[in-house]
All heavy atoms as TSV, in Angstrom:
chain	resi	resn	atom	element	x	y	z
A	1	MET	N	N	-21.134	12.594	2.095
A	1	MET	CA	C	-20.284	11.829	1.178
A	1	MET	C	C	-18.839	12.353	1.212
A	1	MET	O	O	-17.914	11.591	1.103
A	1	MET	CB	C	-20.882	11.910	-0.229
A	1	MET	CG	C	-20.220	10.976	-1.170
A	1	MET	SD	S	-20.591	9.274	-0.725
A	1	MET	CE	C	-19.970	8.431	-2.100
A	2	MET	N	N	-18.685	13.647	1.392
A	2	MET	CA	C	-17.343	14.231	1.442
A	2	MET	C	C	-16.555	13.671	2.621
A	2	MET	O	O	-15.350	13.479	2.518
A	2	MET	CB	C	-17.443	15.754	1.518
A	2	MET	CG	C	-16.126	16.437	1.364
A	2	MET	SD	S	-15.405	16.050	-0.231
A	2	MET	CE	C	-14.377	17.448	-0.464
A	3	GLU	N	N	-17.248	13.389	3.709
A	3	GLU	CA	C	-16.585	12.815	4.872
A	3	GLU	C	C	-15.912	11.486	4.541
A	3	GLU	O	O	-14.786	11.240	4.935
A	3	GLU	CB	C	-17.611	12.585	5.983
A	3	GLU	CG	C	-17.334	13.367	7.231
A	3	GLU	CD	C	-18.421	13.155	8.256
A	3	GLU	OE1	O	-18.550	12.015	8.742
A	3	GLU	OE2	O	-19.139	14.115	8.539
A	4	GLU	N	N	-16.615	10.653	3.803
A	4	GLU	CA	C	-16.064	9.352	3.419
A	4	GLU	C	C	-14.859	9.519	2.504
A	4	GLU	O	O	-13.877	8.779	2.612
A	4	GLU	CB	C	-17.134	8.487	2.741
A	4	GLU	CG	C	-18.202	8.009	3.685
A	4	GLU	CD	C	-17.669	7.131	4.812
A	4	GLU	OE1	O	-16.870	6.224	4.555
A	4	GLU	OE2	O	-18.052	7.378	5.964
A	5	SER	N	N	-14.915	10.470	1.607
A	5	SER	CA	C	-13.808	10.726	0.694
A	5	SER	C	C	-12.565	11.163	1.472
A	5	SER	O	O	-11.459	10.700	1.194
A	5	SER	CB	C	-14.198	11.799	-0.317
A	5	SER	OG	O	-13.129	12.056	-1.193
A	6	THR	N	N	-12.758	12.027	2.438
A	6	THR	CA	C	-11.648	12.472	3.273
A	6	THR	C	C	-11.093	11.295	4.072
A	6	THR	O	O	-9.873	11.119	4.177
A	6	THR	CB	C	-12.104	13.591	4.234
A	6	THR	OG1	O	-12.573	14.686	3.460
A	6	THR	CG2	C	-10.973	14.041	5.138
A	7	ARG	N	N	-12.002	10.495	4.590
A	7	ARG	CA	C	-11.578	9.348	5.403
A	7	ARG	C	C	-10.741	8.358	4.597
A	7	ARG	O	O	-9.702	7.900	5.057
A	7	ARG	CB	C	-12.795	8.656	5.991
A	7	ARG	CG	C	-12.415	7.554	6.938
A	7	ARG	CD	C	-13.596	7.045	7.715
A	7	ARG	NE	N	-13.146	6.033	8.644
A	7	ARG	CZ	C	-13.858	4.993	8.989
A	7	ARG	NH1	N	-15.068	4.832	8.523
A	7	ARG	NH2	N	-13.375	4.104	9.830
A	8	ILE	N	N	-11.177	8.032	3.384
A	8	ILE	CA	C	-10.409	7.067	2.593
A	8	ILE	C	C	-9.048	7.639	2.209
A	8	ILE	O	O	-8.047	6.927	2.188
A	8	ILE	CB	C	-11.177	6.540	1.369
A	8	ILE	CG1	C	-10.500	5.256	0.867
A	8	ILE	CG2	C	-11.279	7.570	0.270
A	8	ILE	CD1	C	-11.340	4.412	-0.017
A	9	GLY	N	N	-8.992	8.940	1.943
A	9	GLY	CA	C	-7.695	9.566	1.664
A	9	GLY	C	C	-6.754	9.435	2.850
A	9	GLY	O	O	-5.576	9.107	2.691
A	10	ASN	N	N	-7.288	9.658	4.028
A	10	ASN	CA	C	-6.485	9.515	5.249
A	10	ASN	C	C	-6.071	8.066	5.468
A	10	ASN	O	O	-4.937	7.791	5.895
A	10	ASN	CB	C	-7.258	10.025	6.463
A	10	ASN	CG	C	-7.433	11.522	6.447
A	10	ASN	OD1	O	-6.698	12.239	5.783
A	10	ASN	ND2	N	-8.434	11.997	7.157
A	11	LEU	N	N	-6.978	7.144	5.187
A	11	LEU	CA	C	-6.654	5.719	5.344
A	11	LEU	C	C	-5.547	5.292	4.387
A	11	LEU	O	O	-4.641	4.552	4.775
A	11	LEU	CB	C	-7.901	4.855	5.121
A	11	LEU	CG	C	-8.871	4.796	6.287
A	11	LEU	CD1	C	-10.169	4.127	5.863
A	11	LEU	CD2	C	-8.249	4.063	7.471
A	12	ILE	N	N	-5.620	5.752	3.160
A	12	ILE	CA	C	-4.571	5.399	2.188
A	12	ILE	C	C	-3.218	5.880	2.692
A	12	ILE	O	O	-2.229	5.133	2.639
A	12	ILE	CB	C	-4.899	5.973	0.794
A	12	ILE	CG1	C	-6.113	5.246	0.197
A	12	ILE	CG2	C	-3.690	5.852	-0.140
A	12	ILE	CD1	C	-6.699	5.921	-1.037
A	13	GLU	N	N	-3.161	7.102	3.181
A	13	GLU	CA	C	-1.907	7.628	3.734
A	13	GLU	C	C	-1.420	6.766	4.907
A	13	GLU	O	O	-0.240	6.433	5.001
A	13	GLU	CB	C	-2.084	9.072	4.201
A	13	GLU	CG	C	-2.231	10.068	3.086
A	13	GLU	CD	C	-0.951	10.264	2.289
A	13	GLU	OE1	O	0.146	10.082	2.848
A	13	GLU	OE2	O	-1.068	10.603	1.103
A	14	TYR	N	N	-2.327	6.426	5.787
A	14	TYR	CA	C	-1.984	5.598	6.947
A	14	TYR	C	C	-1.476	4.224	6.502
A	14	TYR	O	O	-0.456	3.741	6.990
A	14	TYR	CB	C	-3.207	5.442	7.862
A	14	TYR	CG	C	-3.013	4.391	8.924
A	14	TYR	CD1	C	-2.250	4.664	10.060
A	14	TYR	CD2	C	-3.558	3.122	8.778
A	14	TYR	CE1	C	-2.054	3.690	11.029
A	14	TYR	CE2	C	-3.366	2.151	9.741
A	14	TYR	CZ	C	-2.614	2.433	10.861
A	14	TYR	OH	O	-2.409	1.464	11.806
A	15	TRP	N	N	-2.196	3.597	5.582
A	15	TRP	CA	C	-1.804	2.267	5.113
A	15	TRP	C	C	-0.418	2.299	4.470
A	15	TRP	O	O	0.391	1.392	4.670
A	15	TRP	CB	C	-2.820	1.727	4.126
A	15	TRP	CG	C	-4.151	1.386	4.725
A	15	TRP	CD1	C	-4.402	0.970	6.014
A	15	TRP	CD2	C	-5.409	1.447	4.073
A	15	TRP	NE1	N	-5.747	0.756	6.175
A	15	TRP	CE2	C	-6.391	1.041	5.007
A	15	TRP	CE3	C	-5.811	1.798	2.786
A	15	TRP	CZ2	C	-7.748	0.971	4.695
A	15	TRP	CZ3	C	-7.157	1.735	2.469
A	15	TRP	CH2	C	-8.110	1.327	3.410
A	16	MET	N	N	-0.150	3.333	3.693
A	16	MET	CA	C	1.163	3.457	3.050
A	16	MET	C	C	2.268	3.544	4.093
A	16	MET	O	O	3.290	2.857	3.987
A	16	MET	CB	C	1.201	4.686	2.144
A	16	MET	CG	C	0.416	4.541	0.880
A	16	MET	SD	S	0.388	6.066	-0.097
A	16	MET	CE	C	2.120	6.234	-0.498
A	17	LYS	N	N	2.075	4.395	5.081
A	17	LYS	CA	C	3.091	4.569	6.128
A	17	LYS	C	C	3.264	3.283	6.923
A	17	LYS	O	O	4.392	2.847	7.191
A	17	LYS	CB	C	2.675	5.737	7.050
A	17	LYS	CG	C	3.516	5.915	8.281
A	17	LYS	CD	C	4.887	6.453	7.967
A	17	LYS	CE	C	5.658	6.785	9.226
A	17	LYS	NZ	N	6.828	5.982	9.440
A	18	HIS	N	N	2.160	2.683	7.281
A	18	HIS	CA	C	2.192	1.436	8.054
A	18	HIS	C	C	2.923	0.344	7.271
A	18	HIS	O	O	3.771	-0.371	7.818
A	18	HIS	CB	C	0.751	1.020	8.372
A	18	HIS	CG	C	0.635	-0.105	9.324
A	18	HIS	ND1	N	0.830	0.047	10.680
A	18	HIS	CD2	C	0.340	-1.416	9.126
A	18	HIS	CE1	C	0.666	-1.127	11.268
A	18	HIS	NE2	N	0.360	-2.024	10.351
A	19	ASN	N	N	2.602	0.233	6.004
A	19	ASN	CA	C	3.247	-0.761	5.154
A	19	ASN	C	C	4.742	-0.487	5.028
A	19	ASN	O	O	5.555	-1.418	5.065
A	19	ASN	CB	C	2.578	-0.768	3.777
A	19	ASN	CG	C	3.013	-1.933	2.932
A	19	ASN	OD1	O	2.896	-3.075	3.349
A	19	ASN	ND2	N	3.499	-1.647	1.748
A	20	GLU	N	N	5.110	0.768	4.895
A	20	GLU	CA	C	6.530	1.132	4.784
A	20	GLU	C	C	7.283	0.781	6.063
A	20	GLU	O	O	8.418	0.275	6.003
A	20	GLU	CB	C	6.671	2.627	4.471
A	20	GLU	CG	C	8.078	3.057	4.170
A	20	GLU	CD	C	8.676	2.422	2.925
A	20	GLU	OE1	O	7.938	2.164	1.964
A	20	GLU	OE2	O	9.905	2.177	2.923
A	21	ASP	N	N	6.663	1.026	7.200
A	21	ASP	CA	C	7.287	0.664	8.480
A	21	ASP	C	C	7.554	-0.839	8.543
A	21	ASP	O	O	8.625	-1.273	8.965
A	21	ASP	CB	C	6.412	1.080	9.662
A	21	ASP	CG	C	6.334	2.585	9.846
A	21	ASP	OD1	O	7.181	3.312	9.282
A	21	ASP	OD2	O	5.405	3.033	10.552
A	22	HIS	N	N	6.579	-1.612	8.121
A	22	HIS	CA	C	6.754	-3.061	8.115
A	22	HIS	C	C	7.861	-3.470	7.145
A	22	HIS	O	O	8.683	-4.338	7.466
A	22	HIS	CB	C	5.447	-3.766	7.742
A	22	HIS	CG	C	4.485	-3.868	8.859
A	22	HIS	ND1	N	4.641	-4.749	9.908
A	22	HIS	CD2	C	3.343	-3.197	9.110
A	22	HIS	CE1	C	3.641	-4.612	10.745
A	22	HIS	NE2	N	2.838	-3.674	10.291
A	23	ALA	N	N	7.883	-2.855	5.978
A	23	ALA	CA	C	8.889	-3.199	4.974
A	23	ALA	C	C	10.296	-3.006	5.529
A	23	ALA	O	O	11.170	-3.870	5.354
A	23	ALA	CB	C	8.683	-2.360	3.708
A	24	GLU	N	N	10.516	-1.898	6.201
A	24	GLU	CA	C	11.837	-1.645	6.781
A	24	GLU	C	C	12.187	-2.705	7.831
A	24	GLU	O	O	13.333	-3.155	7.919
A	24	GLU	CB	C	11.895	-0.243	7.384
A	24	GLU	CG	C	11.724	0.872	6.365
A	24	GLU	CD	C	12.686	0.787	5.199
A	24	GLU	OE1	O	13.891	0.528	5.419
A	24	GLU	OE2	O	12.240	0.980	4.054
A	25	SER	N	N	11.211	-3.114	8.590
A	25	SER	CA	C	11.417	-4.148	9.598
A	25	SER	C	C	11.816	-5.478	8.953
A	25	SER	O	O	12.688	-6.181	9.452
A	25	SER	CB	C	10.141	-4.315	10.429
A	25	SER	OG	O	10.287	-5.349	11.360
A	26	TYR	N	N	11.185	-5.800	7.826
A	26	TYR	CA	C	11.514	-7.063	7.135
A	26	TYR	C	C	12.983	-7.085	6.732
A	26	TYR	O	O	13.647	-8.118	6.844
A	26	TYR	CB	C	10.648	-7.257	5.892
A	26	TYR	CG	C	9.162	-7.239	6.139
A	26	TYR	CD1	C	8.298	-6.708	5.197
A	26	TYR	CD2	C	8.608	-7.736	7.316
A	26	TYR	CE1	C	6.930	-6.675	5.407
A	26	TYR	CE2	C	7.236	-7.708	7.532
A	26	TYR	CZ	C	6.410	-7.176	6.579
A	26	TYR	OH	O	5.055	-7.137	6.774
A	27	MET	N	N	13.486	-5.941	6.261
A	27	MET	CA	C	14.887	-5.904	5.843
A	27	MET	C	C	15.828	-6.047	7.032
A	27	MET	O	O	16.862	-6.710	6.931
A	27	MET	CB	C	15.181	-4.617	5.073
A	27	MET	CG	C	14.618	-4.630	3.672
A	27	MET	SD	S	15.189	-6.033	2.672
A	27	MET	CE	C	16.854	-5.534	2.338
A	28	LYS	N	N	15.473	-5.449	8.151
A	28	LYS	CA	C	16.306	-5.598	9.351
A	28	LYS	C	C	16.381	-7.063	9.766
A	28	LYS	O	O	17.453	-7.579	10.087
A	28	LYS	CB	C	15.753	-4.755	10.500
A	28	LYS	CG	C	15.959	-3.275	10.325
A	28	LYS	CD	C	15.334	-2.507	11.468
A	28	LYS	CE	C	15.344	-1.018	11.175
A	28	LYS	NZ	N	14.610	-0.252	12.170
A	29	TRP	N	N	15.236	-7.727	9.753
A	29	TRP	CA	C	15.212	-9.138	10.151
A	29	TRP	C	C	15.869	-10.032	9.104
A	29	TRP	O	O	16.466	-11.053	9.445
A	29	TRP	CB	C	13.790	-9.573	10.474
A	29	TRP	CG	C	13.387	-9.014	11.798
A	29	TRP	CD1	C	12.602	-7.925	12.036
A	29	TRP	CD2	C	13.817	-9.481	13.082
A	29	TRP	NE1	N	12.504	-7.684	13.382
A	29	TRP	CE2	C	13.238	-8.628	14.055
A	29	TRP	CE3	C	14.622	-10.529	13.516
A	29	TRP	CZ2	C	13.434	-8.799	15.420
A	29	TRP	CZ3	C	14.811	-10.698	14.873
A	29	TRP	CH2	C	14.237	-9.850	15.809
A	30	ALA	N	N	15.803	-9.632	7.850
A	30	ALA	CA	C	16.498	-10.386	6.801
A	30	ALA	C	C	18.003	-10.347	7.047
A	30	ALA	O	O	18.693	-11.367	6.929
A	30	ALA	CB	C	16.171	-9.809	5.424
A	31	ALA	N	N	18.512	-9.180	7.425
A	31	ALA	CA	C	19.940	-9.051	7.718
A	31	ALA	C	C	20.319	-9.889	8.938
A	31	ALA	O	O	21.367	-10.546	8.941
A	31	ALA	CB	C	20.301	-7.584	7.947
A	32	LYS	N	N	19.467	-9.884	9.957
A	32	LYS	CA	C	19.746	-10.686	11.153
A	32	LYS	C	C	19.750	-12.173	10.822
A	32	LYS	O	O	20.611	-12.918	11.290
A	32	LYS	CB	C	18.729	-10.384	12.249
A	32	LYS	CG	C	18.895	-9.009	12.852
A	32	LYS	CD	C	17.831	-8.719	13.894
A	32	LYS	CE	C	17.965	-7.288	14.389
A	32	LYS	NZ	N	17.034	-6.972	15.461
A	33	ALA	N	N	18.781	-12.603	10.021
A	33	ALA	CA	C	18.714	-14.013	9.636
A	33	ALA	C	C	19.962	-14.408	8.852
A	33	ALA	O	O	20.547	-15.468	9.087
A	33	ALA	CB	C	17.456	-14.288	8.815
A	34	ALA	N	N	20.395	-13.534	7.944
A	34	ALA	CA	C	21.600	-13.813	7.156
A	34	ALA	C	C	22.823	-13.897	8.049
A	34	ALA	O	O	23.671	-14.782	7.876
A	34	ALA	CB	C	21.790	-12.746	6.079
A	35	SER	N	N	22.902	-13.007	9.032
A	35	SER	CA	C	24.076	-13.008	9.912
A	35	SER	C	C	24.124	-14.261	10.785
A	35	SER	O	O	25.192	-14.654	11.249
A	35	SER	CB	C	24.110	-11.745	10.779
A	35	SER	OG	O	23.115	-11.799	11.783
A	36	GLU	N	N	22.970	-14.884	10.980
A	36	GLU	CA	C	22.917	-16.135	11.741
A	36	GLU	C	C	23.020	-17.354	10.833
A	36	GLU	O	O	22.892	-18.489	11.290
A	36	GLU	CB	C	21.627	-16.201	12.564
A	36	GLU	CG	C	21.611	-15.188	13.685
A	36	GLU	CD	C	20.351	-15.269	14.542
A	36	GLU	OE1	O	19.455	-16.078	14.242
A	36	GLU	OE2	O	20.283	-14.510	15.522
A	37	GLY	N	N	23.231	-17.116	9.538
A	37	GLY	CA	C	23.432	-18.210	8.607
A	37	GLY	C	C	22.163	-18.773	7.997
A	37	GLY	O	O	22.211	-19.772	7.289
A	38	ASN	N	N	21.024	-18.140	8.247
A	38	ASN	CA	C	19.776	-18.639	7.687
A	38	ASN	C	C	19.466	-17.870	6.401
A	38	ASN	O	O	18.639	-16.963	6.366
A	38	ASN	CB	C	18.640	-18.520	8.702
A	38	ASN	CG	C	17.422	-19.316	8.306
A	38	ASN	OD1	O	17.210	-19.608	7.132
A	38	ASN	ND2	N	16.610	-19.661	9.288
A	39	GLU	N	N	20.155	-18.273	5.333
A	39	GLU	CA	C	20.023	-17.579	4.054
A	39	GLU	C	C	18.635	-17.745	3.451
A	39	GLU	O	O	18.112	-16.823	2.827
A	39	GLU	CB	C	21.088	-18.063	3.068
A	39	GLU	CG	C	22.494	-17.664	3.454
A	39	GLU	CD	C	22.677	-16.153	3.510
A	39	GLU	OE1	O	22.085	-15.424	2.682
A	39	GLU	OE2	O	23.415	-15.684	4.400
A	40	GLU	N	N	18.026	-18.904	3.636
A	40	GLU	CA	C	16.690	-19.122	3.078
A	40	GLU	C	C	15.679	-18.138	3.687
A	40	GLU	O	O	14.914	-17.483	2.973
A	40	GLU	CB	C	16.216	-20.551	3.304
A	40	GLU	CG	C	14.836	-20.804	2.723
A	40	GLU	CD	C	14.328	-22.216	2.959
A	40	GLU	OE1	O	14.986	-23.004	3.675
A	40	GLU	OE2	O	13.252	-22.510	2.427
A	41	LEU	N	N	15.691	-18.030	5.000
A	41	LEU	CA	C	14.788	-17.089	5.667
A	41	LEU	C	C	15.092	-15.660	5.230
A	41	LEU	O	O	14.175	-14.882	4.963
A	41	LEU	CB	C	14.895	-17.215	7.188
A	41	LEU	CG	C	14.068	-16.218	8.005
A	41	LEU	CD1	C	12.581	-16.318	7.648
A	41	LEU	CD2	C	14.304	-16.447	9.491
A	42	SER	N	N	16.359	-15.331	5.132
A	42	SER	CA	C	16.751	-13.994	4.705
A	42	SER	C	C	16.196	-13.686	3.318
A	42	SER	O	O	15.619	-12.613	3.089
A	42	SER	CB	C	18.273	-13.865	4.703
A	42	SER	OG	O	18.646	-12.579	4.273
A	43	ARG	N	N	16.339	-14.620	2.391
A	43	ARG	CA	C	15.822	-14.423	1.027
A	43	ARG	C	C	14.306	-14.235	1.029
A	43	ARG	O	O	13.772	-13.393	0.309
A	43	ARG	CB	C	16.204	-15.591	0.121
A	43	ARG	CG	C	17.636	-15.542	-0.388
A	43	ARG	CD	C	17.873	-16.554	-1.496
A	43	ARG	NE	N	17.626	-17.930	-1.073
A	43	ARG	CZ	C	18.502	-18.712	-0.447
A	43	ARG	NH1	N	19.709	-18.235	-0.163
A	43	ARG	NH2	N	18.205	-19.941	-0.106
A	44	ILE	N	N	13.618	-15.022	1.835
A	44	ILE	CA	C	12.155	-14.906	1.909
A	44	ILE	C	C	11.758	-13.536	2.451
A	44	ILE	O	O	10.851	-12.883	1.916
A	44	ILE	CB	C	11.557	-16.046	2.762
A	44	ILE	CG1	C	11.738	-17.380	2.041
A	44	ILE	CG2	C	10.084	-15.781	3.072
A	44	ILE	CD1	C	11.458	-18.598	2.914
A	45	LEU	N	N	12.430	-13.089	3.494
A	45	LEU	CA	C	12.114	-11.774	4.068
A	45	LEU	C	C	12.406	-10.645	3.079
A	45	LEU	O	O	11.656	-9.671	3.009
A	45	LEU	CB	C	12.867	-11.568	5.381
A	45	LEU	CG	C	12.373	-12.438	6.538
A	45	LEU	CD1	C	13.329	-12.346	7.716
A	45	LEU	CD2	C	10.964	-12.052	6.956
A	46	VAL	N	N	13.447	-10.792	2.290
A	46	VAL	CA	C	13.738	-9.792	1.254
A	46	VAL	C	C	12.618	-9.802	0.215
A	46	VAL	O	O	12.165	-8.737	-0.233
A	46	VAL	CB	C	15.119	-10.029	0.611
A	46	VAL	CG1	C	15.284	-9.168	-0.644
A	46	VAL	CG2	C	16.231	-9.744	1.607
A	47	ARG	N	N	12.135	-10.968	-0.154
A	47	ARG	CA	C	11.015	-11.057	-1.097
A	47	ARG	C	C	9.767	-10.386	-0.520
A	47	ARG	O	O	9.041	-9.689	-1.230
A	47	ARG	CB	C	10.720	-12.507	-1.455
A	47	ARG	CG	C	11.767	-13.100	-2.396
A	47	ARG	CD	C	11.533	-14.552	-2.697
A	47	ARG	NE	N	10.190	-14.815	-3.191
A	47	ARG	CZ	C	9.604	-16.010	-3.135
A	47	ARG	NH1	N	10.236	-17.043	-2.615
A	47	ARG	NH2	N	8.387	-16.179	-3.617
A	48	ILE	N	N	9.515	-10.588	0.761
A	48	ILE	CA	C	8.370	-9.946	1.409
A	48	ILE	C	C	8.541	-8.428	1.373
A	48	ILE	O	O	7.592	-7.684	1.101
A	48	ILE	CB	C	8.178	-10.469	2.839
A	48	ILE	CG1	C	7.772	-11.944	2.818
A	48	ILE	CG2	C	7.144	-9.636	3.592
A	48	ILE	CD1	C	7.815	-12.618	4.185
A	49	TYR	N	N	9.765	-7.971	1.626
A	49	TYR	CA	C	10.071	-6.542	1.548
A	49	TYR	C	C	9.742	-5.998	0.151
A	49	TYR	O	O	9.075	-4.970	0.014
A	49	TYR	CB	C	11.543	-6.316	1.879
A	49	TYR	CG	C	12.056	-4.958	1.492
A	49	TYR	CD1	C	11.853	-3.856	2.320
A	49	TYR	CD2	C	12.745	-4.765	0.301
A	49	TYR	CE1	C	12.314	-2.599	1.964
A	49	TYR	CE2	C	13.212	-3.525	-0.057
A	49	TYR	CZ	C	13.001	-2.445	0.766
A	49	TYR	OH	O	13.455	-1.199	0.410
A	50	LEU	N	N	10.197	-6.713	-0.878
A	50	LEU	CA	C	9.965	-6.265	-2.253
A	50	LEU	C	C	8.476	-6.241	-2.586
A	50	LEU	O	O	7.998	-5.325	-3.264
A	50	LEU	CB	C	10.733	-7.145	-3.233
A	50	LEU	CG	C	12.259	-7.025	-3.149
A	50	LEU	CD1	C	12.925	-8.084	-4.014
A	50	LEU	CD2	C	12.721	-5.625	-3.522
A	51	GLU	N	N	7.746	-7.218	-2.108
A	51	GLU	CA	C	6.295	-7.237	-2.328
A	51	GLU	C	C	5.626	-6.071	-1.609
A	51	GLU	O	O	4.673	-5.482	-2.122
A	51	GLU	CB	C	5.693	-8.565	-1.872
A	51	GLU	CG	C	6.026	-9.735	-2.784
A	51	GLU	CD	C	5.461	-9.562	-4.194
A	51	GLU	OE1	O	4.287	-9.152	-4.349
A	51	GLU	OE2	O	6.209	-9.839	-5.151
A	52	SER	N	N	6.124	-5.733	-0.443
A	52	SER	CA	C	5.581	-4.594	0.302
A	52	SER	C	C	5.817	-3.298	-0.468
A	52	SER	O	O	4.942	-2.421	-0.507
A	52	SER	CB	C	6.220	-4.497	1.687
A	52	SER	OG	O	5.866	-5.616	2.456
A	53	LYS	N	N	6.977	-3.176	-1.083
A	53	LYS	CA	C	7.267	-1.993	-1.884
A	53	LYS	C	C	6.340	-1.941	-3.102
A	53	LYS	O	O	5.857	-0.867	-3.475
A	53	LYS	CB	C	8.729	-2.002	-2.350
A	53	LYS	CG	C	9.707	-1.825	-1.215
A	53	LYS	CD	C	9.445	-0.549	-0.474
A	53	LYS	CE	C	10.708	0.206	-0.241
A	53	LYS	NZ	N	10.477	1.488	0.429
A	54	ARG	N	N	6.068	-3.101	-3.693
A	54	ARG	CA	C	5.145	-3.165	-4.818
A	54	ARG	C	C	3.748	-2.731	-4.360
A	54	ARG	O	O	3.058	-1.986	-5.050
A	54	ARG	CB	C	5.106	-4.585	-5.400
A	54	ARG	CG	C	4.264	-4.715	-6.662
A	54	ARG	CD	C	4.263	-6.135	-7.191
A	54	ARG	NE	N	3.639	-7.068	-6.273
A	54	ARG	CZ	C	2.316	-7.245	-6.149
A	54	ARG	NH1	N	1.481	-6.544	-6.876
A	54	ARG	NH2	N	1.833	-8.128	-5.301
A	55	LEU	N	N	3.358	-3.184	-3.195
A	55	LEU	CA	C	2.066	-2.809	-2.637
A	55	LEU	C	C	1.980	-1.292	-2.438
A	55	LEU	O	O	0.943	-0.686	-2.710
A	55	LEU	CB	C	1.847	-3.537	-1.308
A	55	LEU	CG	C	0.501	-3.375	-0.636
A	55	LEU	CD1	C	-0.639	-3.816	-1.531
A	55	LEU	CD2	C	0.490	-4.174	0.661
A	56	ASN	N	N	3.062	-0.687	-2.010
A	56	ASN	CA	C	3.041	0.769	-1.830
A	56	ASN	C	C	2.863	1.504	-3.156
A	56	ASN	O	O	2.264	2.576	-3.199
A	56	ASN	CB	C	4.269	1.258	-1.077
A	56	ASN	CG	C	3.968	1.462	0.394
A	56	ASN	OD1	O	2.912	1.074	0.878
A	56	ASN	ND2	N	4.886	2.067	1.103
A	57	ARG	N	N	3.348	0.915	-4.243
A	57	ARG	CA	C	3.098	1.532	-5.553
A	57	ARG	C	C	1.604	1.495	-5.874
A	57	ARG	O	O	1.057	2.436	-6.459
A	57	ARG	CB	C	3.933	0.858	-6.637
A	57	ARG	CG	C	5.416	1.198	-6.521
A	57	ARG	CD	C	6.213	0.773	-7.736
A	57	ARG	NE	N	6.243	-0.653	-7.966
A	57	ARG	CZ	C	7.097	-1.508	-7.400
A	57	ARG	NH1	N	8.022	-1.056	-6.565
A	57	ARG	NH2	N	7.056	-2.800	-7.675
A	58	LEU	N	N	0.931	0.423	-5.472
A	58	LEU	CA	C	-0.524	0.347	-5.649
A	58	LEU	C	C	-1.232	1.380	-4.771
A	58	LEU	O	O	-2.215	1.996	-5.203
A	58	LEU	CB	C	-1.037	-1.062	-5.336
A	58	LEU	CG	C	-0.651	-2.143	-6.347
A	58	LEU	CD1	C	-1.071	-3.509	-5.828
A	58	LEU	CD2	C	-1.289	-1.862	-7.705
A	59	PHE	N	N	-0.740	1.559	-3.556
A	59	PHE	CA	C	-1.313	2.602	-2.693
A	59	PHE	C	C	-1.131	3.984	-3.330
A	59	PHE	O	O	-2.024	4.832	-3.259
A	59	PHE	CB	C	-0.695	2.582	-1.294
A	59	PHE	CG	C	-1.219	1.511	-0.407
A	59	PHE	CD1	C	-0.348	0.657	0.258
A	59	PHE	CD2	C	-2.576	1.344	-0.186
A	59	PHE	CE1	C	-0.815	-0.336	1.104
A	59	PHE	CE2	C	-3.064	0.355	0.664
A	59	PHE	CZ	C	-2.177	-0.485	1.312
A	60	GLU	N	N	0.014	4.208	-3.955
A	60	GLU	CA	C	0.249	5.484	-4.644
A	60	GLU	C	C	-0.773	5.675	-5.761
A	60	GLU	O	O	-1.317	6.763	-5.945
A	60	GLU	CB	C	1.663	5.536	-5.237
A	60	GLU	CG	C	2.733	5.937	-4.278
A	60	GLU	CD	C	2.623	7.395	-3.814
A	60	GLU	OE1	O	2.036	8.252	-4.525
A	60	GLU	OE2	O	3.122	7.676	-2.717
A	61	ALA	N	N	-1.028	4.607	-6.514
A	61	ALA	CA	C	-2.025	4.678	-7.580
A	61	ALA	C	C	-3.412	4.966	-6.998
A	61	ALA	O	O	-4.182	5.753	-7.559
A	61	ALA	CB	C	-2.039	3.372	-8.387
A	62	ALA	N	N	-3.723	4.349	-5.872
A	62	ALA	CA	C	-5.009	4.585	-5.207
A	62	ALA	C	C	-5.106	6.041	-4.764
A	62	ALA	O	O	-6.163	6.671	-4.892
A	62	ALA	CB	C	-5.169	3.641	-4.012
A	63	LYS	N	N	-4.014	6.559	-4.252
A	63	LYS	CA	C	-3.983	7.954	-3.799
A	63	LYS	C	C	-4.255	8.906	-4.974
A	63	LYS	O	O	-5.049	9.832	-4.856
A	63	LYS	CB	C	-2.619	8.230	-3.165
A	63	LYS	CG	C	-2.507	9.534	-2.455
A	63	LYS	CD	C	-1.221	9.536	-1.655
A	63	LYS	CE	C	-0.428	10.767	-1.918
A	63	LYS	NZ	N	0.813	10.820	-1.175
A	64	LYS	N	N	-3.627	8.630	-6.105
A	64	LYS	CA	C	-3.841	9.468	-7.293
A	64	LYS	C	C	-5.269	9.334	-7.807
A	64	LYS	O	O	-5.874	10.323	-8.226
A	64	LYS	CB	C	-2.840	9.098	-8.386
A	64	LYS	CG	C	-1.435	9.551	-8.086
A	64	LYS	CD	C	-0.466	9.113	-9.153
A	64	LYS	CE	C	0.940	9.492	-8.728
A	64	LYS	NZ	N	1.945	8.926	-9.629
A	65	ALA	N	N	-5.806	8.121	-7.778
A	65	ALA	CA	C	-7.175	7.894	-8.247
A	65	ALA	C	C	-8.181	8.589	-7.330
A	65	ALA	O	O	-9.255	8.994	-7.770
A	65	ALA	CB	C	-7.468	6.398	-8.317
A	66	HIS	N	N	-7.811	8.707	-6.069
A	66	HIS	CA	C	-8.705	9.324	-5.084
A	66	HIS	C	C	-8.829	10.833	-5.299
A	66	HIS	O	O	-9.872	11.411	-5.053
A	66	HIS	CB	C	-8.199	9.014	-3.670
A	66	HIS	CG	C	-8.952	9.715	-2.603
A	66	HIS	ND1	N	-8.457	10.842	-1.985
A	66	HIS	CD2	C	-10.165	9.489	-2.054
A	66	HIS	CE1	C	-9.336	11.251	-1.096
A	66	HIS	NE2	N	-10.385	10.452	-1.106
A	67	CYS	N	N	-7.774	11.464	-5.753
A	67	CYS	CA	C	-7.761	12.932	-5.884
A	67	CYS	C	C	-8.690	13.451	-6.932
A	67	CYS	O	O	-9.180	13.162	-7.792
A	67	CYS	CB	C	-6.349	13.425	-6.201
A	67	CYS	SG	S	-5.238	13.178	-4.814
């Protein structure tokens, strides 16, 4: 059972990092879309970024609950 506990802790860490990497990418593409005049797409990508950050707060809560 301890193996599974260790594994989920590692997965939470991985998911958080992976999600953060994606979030940063969304902001880069939002800036590119804005620079090309596509404000609607830029706004949507910023919203996706913000949701990703919210998701990471849930991962943080999961990490604390796991300990």
